[in-house]
N, C-alpha and C positions, 0 to 999 in steps of 0.2 A: 744316672741308671745303674745301680749294683749290680754288675754283671754277674750272675751264677750260674755253673750248671746244673743245679741239685732244684732248685727253686725258683720260682717268677718274682720277680721285683713287682709292687703295685704299680710302678710308673711303666710297665707295659701298657696296662688298663686306661690308665691317666694318658698315657702318650697318642693312644688311639683313640679314646676321645676328645682330645682335642685337636686332632687332625679332624675328626669328622667335623667337630662344631665350626671351625675355621674355615675350614673346605665349603661348607652348605651355607655358611653365613656370607661367604665372597660369593656364590654361585646365586644364591635368592638377591643379592644386591647388585648381580650383573642383571638378573630378570628384571627388579625395579626400572632398572636403568634403561632395558628395551623397552618397557612401556613410555618414557620420558623422553626416549630419542629416537623412535621410532619414526622411519619417513613418513611426512604428512600427508594424510589423503586428503586433496582439497574440496572445499565444499562443488567448487564448480570450477572447470577448465572454459576459458574461453579462447575465441581465437581471435584474428583482426577486427576491429569494428564492434567487437563486444560479443560476438555470435557464439553461444553457448556448444562447446563441442561435446562435453562429456561434465555427469555429476558424479559423486561420491556415492550417491545410491547404486549409478552403472557401473562403477569400478569395482564395489562391493556383489552387486550381483552377476559382475564376468568373475569376481573368485570364485563365486557358487557354481558356477556356469563349467568353469576349469576343473570343479573338484569331483563334481557330482556325474560329469562326462569320464571320471579316472584320468584325464591327462596327464596329472603327475608320474602315472608308470606307463607313458609313452616317451614323454620330453621333461624338459626341465623349466624351472626358472628362475633365477641366481645360481644356477649351477646344481640343484639339489632337485633331485626326480631321477627319471630315466634315461637312457642314454641310447636309445634306438631313434625317438624324434629328435626334432633341433631344441635346443634353449630358447624358448618362447622369447622372452626377455633379450636374449643376446641379437637375437635375428631382427626383432624389433628394432632395436638401439642401432645396427647396423644400416635400416635401411635410414633412418633416422641423420644416422652422422653423413652417409652420401648427400643428402641432401643441405646439411643444417653445419657440419662439421663441428670444429671444437667452438661455436657459437653456444652449442648445448650446454656447455658448463656454467652458465651463468643461470642462477636462482631466479625464477620471476614469480615465485609463492610466496603471497601477500600473507602472514600469520594472522593479521589483523582481520580481512577480510574472509582470508579462507577459501582467494583464487587465485586460481593460477592461470599466468596469459601464455598461450603459445604465439612462437610467431607464425608468419603464414605457411613457412615450409612445414613446421610442426603439425598444423592443420590440415595442410594436402594430405602430408605422409598418414596420417591417421584415418582420411578416406581411402588412400590406395590401399592402406593394411587392411580394412573392413574388407576390400576386393579380394586381398591375396588369401587372408585366413576361411575368406568362404569357398574358395578353391579350394584350398588346402582340405578341408574335410569334405567337401563334394567329391574327388576323385582318390580312390584307393594305392594310386602311382604317387600322390601328393602327400598324403598323409600315410607314412610307412607303420602297416602295420595294423592301422583303422579301416574298420567296413568302409565301404562305398556309401557316401551320403549320411554320416554318423551325425553332423550337426546341419541342421537346415533352415532352423527359424531364425530370419533375419534381427532378431532384437536380441537372442540369444548372442550370435556372433557379433552384434556390435557392442553388446555386454561384455565379450571375453575381449573382444579387440582394446576397449577401454582398460581392463585389467592388465594387458598385454604395456598398454601406452603406459600407463601409471609406474607397471614396474623397469620399464626402460628408461623412462624419466629419472627415477629416484636412482638409479644406477649413474646417471651422467652428471647430474646438477651438481653442484656443489655444497657442501653444508654450508651454512651459515657461517662465515666467517672464518673458513677451515676453504684449503685449498685440492680439498677432495670430495669425492662425492657422498649420498648416506651409503654406499656400498663400499666403502673404499677405494671407489675407482672399478672395481668389477660388473661385467665383465672386460675382460682385455677387450680394447677396442680405440687403436692409434687414430683413426680417422677421429673418432670425437674427443682426442685427449685421455682416454682412459686409460692411463698406466700405474706401471707398481707405484707406489706412495715409497717416500721417505720411513715411514714407521713401519713397512713390511719387511723393508732390508734392515732396518737397526734391531729389530725383535725376533729377527729371524737369526740375526749374529749372538746378540745376546743370550740367545734358545740354546744354543749350540755351546756357552760357557757354561750354563747352569748344569747342563746334559754333563758333559764331564767332570764337573765338580761332583756331582751325584754318584756316577757311576765311582770316581774313584773315595770317595768318603763309603760308599757301601763295601766297596772291597777291602779297603781300611779295616771296617767292623768284621768283616766275613773272614780278615788274615786274624785280628785280635782277639776274638772272639770264637774259638772252634767250635764250640756247640750250638752256634744259628745254623739253620737250614734242616735238611732233613732227615737226622741224625736216628741212628739204631739207637736201640735202649741195652741195656749192660742186667746181667743177669739171667732168670729164667725166663724164655721166652715162650710161652703158652698162648697159642690162634683161639678167640674166641667163637670166630668164624671156621666150621669146619665143612669142607666142601658134600654135599649130598644130606646136611641137615638143612632143615628149612622149616620154618614155623609157615601156619595156614595164612596169615598178612603178605609173607614175604613172596611166596607163591601167586598170589591174588595179584601182587604186582605185574606179574609176568603179562599178563590181558595188557597194561598199560604198556610195557616194552615193546609186544608184538602190534599194537597199535601203532605207535612209533616207530619201528620198522617197515611197515607199510607206508606210513605217510611219509618217509624216508624216501622210499622209491618212487611212491609220485611226484613229488617235489623233483628229483633229481629228473625226472624223464620230462615232468613242467619245464626244469630247466634247460634241457638240451631243445626243445622245441624255442624258448626264447633266443637263446644262443642263434640258433638255425634262421631266426628272422631278421640276423643281421650279416646270414652271409648267403640268403634268397630270401629279398623282401617282398611279400606280397605271395610268397607260393611256399608250399610244403612238398617238395617233388612233383610238382605239376598240380595240386592240391592247394586249391583259395582258401588258407586255413584261417585268415581274416573274417571269413564270414561266418564262421562256426566257435573259434574260439580265437578272437584278435590279440595284438600282441601285450595292450595293455589288462587284460584279464589274466595274461596267461601270465606277466610279470607280478602281478597282484598274488595270485597262490602259490609262485614261485617263494615269493617272500615271507608271505603267511605262514605257507606250510612249513618254512624252515623254521621259524619262530615258533610254532607248535610243535615239532617232533624233539625239538633240542630240550625247551622249555619243561616238556613232557619227560623226557627222558630223566630232567634233572627233580622232577615232583616224584618220578616212580622210584628214582636211587634215595631221595630224601627217607622215603615212606620205609624203602627197603634197611636202610641204616640203621633209620630211629628202631624198627622192629629186635635189629642184633641189640644196638646198643640197650634196649629193654629188656631184653633177654627173656621175654615173658609176655606169653600173648594177649592182648586187651579185647576184652567183649566187646563185639558189635564192629571190631576193625574190618574185619573182611565186608561187611556190608557198605561199611563207607567208602572203603576203594571201589567195590563197585561202583556205588553211585559214583563217585569222583569219574569212574570212567564213561558212566553213561554220559557224564554232563562235559566231558571232553570231547564226546563224540558229535553230543548236539550242538556244540561252539563252531567244532570244525566244519561240517558238514552245513548248519543252518550259514556261519559266515561267510562262506564260500558259495555257497548256491545263494546266498543275500548280495554277493560283492556282482555277480553275473545278471542278478537282476538287475540289479540298482545302475548296470551303467546302459543297461536297455531300457532306463526308465520307466519301469514297472511299478515304483513306489510311490509315484508323485511326491507330495512334498514330507515325504517318509524316508526320501532317500539315505538321510543323514543318520537314521535311526537304524533304519535295517537293511540297507542298502550298502553301497560304495563310499567309505566316509573323505576318501580323495585323497588323505595325505599318505605318502609314502611312508611304508613299516604302522601305520595306524589307519590301514584302509578298512578294516572293519566296522561294520555300523556301530554305534552307541551303543545300543540293547546288546549287543554281542560282547562287547567291550565291559561291561556290567556283568553279564553274566559271567565271563572270564573272572573279572574280579571276583565274583563272589566263590565260585570254584577254587580259586587261591586260598581262601579264608578257608574252606572247608578242607583244604589241605591241609593249613597252617593246624588248625583243630586235631587233624588224624596224627600229624606229627608228633604234637605236645602231647596226645594222649599215650602214643606207643613208646616217646619216653620215662613217663610218668617213674616208672619202677628204677630206674638210672638216677633220677634225683635224690636216691637216698642214700648213692653211695659217694661216699666222699670221695676216693679219688677219679669219680666219672661227673661228679653234680657240675665242675666248673666247664668241663669241655662239653656236656649236655647242655648249660647255659649258652654258650658262645654257639651250638649250632643251632638253637632257639633265634636265638638274635638275629642269628644272619638268614634263616626261613622268614624271618618277620619280615626283615625289609625288602622281600619279596613283592607280597602283595600291595605294600606301605610303597613302593615308589613305582609304582605303575598308575598311582594317582594323577602326575600329571598330566596323564592321559585325557584324563577329563577337565583338564583346566581353559580349555577353547571348544570354538565351534565351527561353524562353516563362513560365520562373518569375521572373525576374530582375525585382528591384523596380522599379515602374513610373517615379518618379523617376531611379533609377540608367538605366533605358531611355531615355528622354529625353534623359538627358544625351549617351550616346551618339549616337544616334537623331541628333541636331543636329551632330554633327561631321560627320555624311553632308550631312545637308542643306543645311545653312550652308556649313561650313568646308571639304567637300570641292567643294561645286557653286560656291557663292558666292566661296570662296577660292581653291583649286589650281587648279579646273578654267578659273575668268576668267583667271586669272594664266597659265595654260597660253595661253590664246589671246590673251592679250594678247604674249604673245611669240612668237605666228606671225604675226599681224598687223604685228608689226616686222620678223620676216625677211621677209614679204609685201616690205614697202619696201624692204628691202634688196635682195632678189634683182629687184626693179624698178631698182635703182639710183638712188630716189630720196632715199635714205638712208644717208648714210656706218654703218661699223661702229660708230663712235664713239658715233651719236646711237642706233642701236640699243639699244646697251649702256646708255646713261644712262635712254632713257625704258624699257625694262624695269628697270631697277633702282630707278628713282623710283616705277612704278606699284608694283611690288611692295613698296616700302616704304610707299605708302599705302594699298594697298588690305590688307595683310597687317597693318599697325600697327593699324587702326581694327577691321579682321574678324576675326583671329582672338579677341579677350575679344571681340568685339561679337555672338560665337554665341548669347554668354547671354542676347542679347534675347529668345532662345524660351526663357528657363528661369526668367521670373517667377514664376510660376503653379504651377509643376511640383513644388514639394516641397522649395525649395531658399534657402538664407537670405538675408536681406535684404544680405550681401555681395556675392552672386553680381548682385542686382538693382543694386547701388551702380555697380561694375566695368562692367557691362554697358550700364547705361543712356549714362553717359559715354561708351564707346567705339563705342559703338553709332551714338549722336547723330553720330559724328565719322566715320562711313562715309559720309557725306551729303559731307564734303569734297573725296575724290576723284570722286565721282559729278559735283560741281559744274563741275569742271576739263573733264567731257566738252564744256560748251559751246564751251570753249576747241579741244578736240582735234575739234571736228566741223569748225571754220574751219581747222586748220590740215591737215585730210585735202583741205579744197578745194585749197589752196595746192598741196599734193601732188601732184595731178591737174594741175596746169599748169607743171607743172616744166621750167625753161629750161637747157640747159647754159651753163654760166658760160665755156668754152671757145670753142665756137663760136656760141654768142648765137643757137641754136636753138632752137625748143619741143621740146619731149621729150613722144612722144604716148603717154601712158600706157593701153592697150587693156583697161581694166578699170573702163568706166563704173559698171556696175551692183555689183562689187565695192564703190566708194565709196560707193553711195548707201545699201548694206544696211549699212554700214560707219557712213553718217550716221544711219541710219535706228536701230542699235545706241545709238547718242549721244543722239538724242530720248528712246528708250524708256529707257535708263538712268536718265538724268536726272528724266521724268516716271515711271516705275514704281517704281525700286528708289531714286530720291532721294527724289521728292515723298512718294508713293503710302507708299514705304518708311516713312520720317520721319514721316508722318502717324502710324503705327500701332505705331511703335516705342518712344516716348515710355513709359513706366509708365504715367502719369496717364492716357493715352489706351488704351490696351492692354487696361488692368485692365479695360474697358468691353467694346472692340472686337474682342479677340483670340477668332476661332472664329466671326467672322461675315461678311456679305459682301464686307466692307472688306480683309477678308485674302484672299479668292479674287480682288479687284479688283486687289491689290499683285503676287500673285501669277501673273496671266495677263500683268500687264504688264511684269513683270520677267523670268520666265521664258519667255516667249515673244518679248517685247520686245527683250530683252537677249541670253538665251543661243540661244535659237530664230534670232533674225536674224544671230548671228555664226554660226550653224551654215550659216545661207542662204549668209551671205558666203563662206565655205570654199567649197563647192558650186561658187555659179558660178565661182569663181575658178579652181576645176578644170576645168570644162565650156570658159570659153573659153581655158584651156591646150592641150586636147587635141584641140578643133577648128582647121579652118581657116579660113578667112575664110567662104567659102560653109557650111560648116556652120554655122557659128554664127549668120548672119544670119536660118535658120531654126530655131533654138533662141534667140535672142533676142527674138523677139516674144511667148516664152511668161516666158522671165524678168521683161519688163517689165510683164506684165499680173498677174504674181507678186507682183510687188513692190508696184504699188499696191492689189492686192486685199487682201494680208495687211494691209497698214497701216490703210489704211479699213476694212477689217473689224475689225481688232481697236479701232481709233477707236471707231467704231460699238456695240461689246460695253461700253466704256468709257461712252462718254457716255449710253446710251440704257436702260442696265440696271445695270450693276454698279455703279457708284460713286453713283449716287442710290438702287439700292437697299439699299445698304451704309450711307449718311447715314441711312435710314430705320429700319432695324435699330439703328442703335446708337441712335439716339433713341427706339428702343422699351424696349431695355435703358435707357437712362438713367430712362426713365417707369417700365415695370413690372418690372424687374428682368431678369437674363440670362434664366432658363429660360423665362420668357415670349417674348422676343424670338429664341429657338433652339425654339419650339414651333409646333405647328399652329395656337396662337391670333394667330403673328403671319401665319406663312405663308399664310394660308387668308384675307387679308384682299384683297378684290377690286382694292386697287389694286396690293400686291405681286405677284399674280398678273400683272397687268398689264405690270409691270416685268420678269418673268421672261419673259413672252411676247415681252419688246420684245428680247430677246437673237437670237430669229428672223432678223430681218435682217441682224445684225452675223456671225451665223454663217454664214448662206448665202453672204454675199460673201467672210467667210474663206477659207470649204471651196472652192466652187465658182469663185472670183476667185483665190485665193490657191494654196491648197494644190496644187489638180486643175492647175494650168498648171506648178505646178513639178514634180511629177510627171512629167507628160509632158515634159517639159523635160530631164528625168533620164533617160528611158527612150530619147529621143532620141541623145540622146548616147550612151551605153551602145552603141546600134545603130549609130552612125557610129564610135566606137570597135573597135566589132569588124570594121568595114569597113578602118577606118585600119589594124587591125593583121595584116592579109590583104594589104595595099599592102607593107608591111615587106619589104626582101630576107631 
């Protein structure tokens, strides 16, 4: 590649195309292998004397029971799900291990007949487990966070136990001709012989080598080519976005941002309630909260609202910047934005209400379509998912229309096309959420589910926001179009080069082969490389705020102090939350013991809120400053200031006082007593663990009262001012 500070080599485009094609080809190949090598579901399971214990239909029906009652938002299977309840597969496996021990490693499944033969101990354990789970769902003290008598139908309980039994068998029975199980010996259960595999140790070590090599290579490139990164422009600096000067469509996006701010407040309040379930199970300061708002529906709302408000902020930010790029009001844009706003309200309210009605079995056989789909992060019913995709397509059309005038400008054309391609990926890569249903094999579902959770959110949404940030600097006049294009290509190559195949770090223990582990571990480790560069980006951001016009040698005031503050917070939390905490738990040798513990939640909070949330708020603050005049902004800015410090201090307190120490303590319990124990009441009921859960309260209180609420006030004030400003327009 011929490096030139003045122009871009076509190899930037070629490199990005090669990166995406190769990465997606590998990911699709791994998806095909998932279908081929997923743990088999036996046609029939027989016990001593040939007595039928369960059938394939009962196992699949049990999975549907698991989903339609939203149990993945209470506990987990193979480590994936919620953390309040137990890991159902691990607890069942422990009961088996007590009775049968390492003999469970023998695989008695006959692929020719489709029959799995249970030993006497396995058959007896199944009947005992039917009784155990019947009692669990009958009493609120047993089923943490669920209402009393939640599942009472004996047929459904037997089907559910059959599903748990199959997940436990797949996690312990060795693959044919392999010394480890279908789930690579997860969960950790030494009584059954489920211990860390040699492959997990080997690929963890090799991934460290690739990480160090990747960091070295990128740092050499940055040292050799000093024009890489967020560099300022030379010559006259002329911002094209002036505070207080906004188009009608830009002011219309403030409605979306106001909804975002309100959803943010609701989401964090619900999150505090979810956290309280861990500190005081079954009660909320004396109130039986589980009867009104059970833990699994509260956690569903907490996750779904987070995705809704963050994604909506990106949608609104994209429309705002598209209007700035186009620099001309497009006919019909405001009604289109209003329609998009109404569609958002319908999907959010409809899906949230549908999830609550769904877990209460109101929809009958339509539960998957209208109610709670049951898959963590993709809980909203299929109808609401389809409406969401339609809304994203409408947004894409509005975005393309707004930028149409800019495509005629040769200095903007390439930047505009990059923006449009990044936006196109948003509705396109949400489609894998439609590739499965309630009876699809669990391993196959987790393959496609993390195409959304990781590839869509952490890959293409993050790339889209990177493009938006670069365009903001371009519109502020502090970066040239060549620098903007270079930053977009570089970040896309680095993020997608590691992140596409790195998606597989979620699949180590979900029924995929060790080839998935090998590739995923190596590429997932390299995801830290672009995150490390964010420490350099933070310094570049500071320098960009102090831009100087080379022509007149006068400082250029960039009136977006809080935008840059939020972007610097993104850099910090990206390095800490996604980089340090993410790398900590992504190595197979650690993930084997850690997945599904509080350390996962620690990473999730610091990465989701610290990175994606702060980026969303940065876009919101940018829009607020642009649509307000100086006097109006002074009244709003004080709330933005309080919110910035409240959010960052509150998040830091959550991590320091509760999430990180609690996660380390739980990891130690896994190592000492086994995975089932650390995920059960034996660990959660310890006095010191309860104390750590109560210590979430200071961080939550600061985060809500001094973070989310002031930002909501700022949003409401800004919306009111935009109405006033609109009436002043001739």
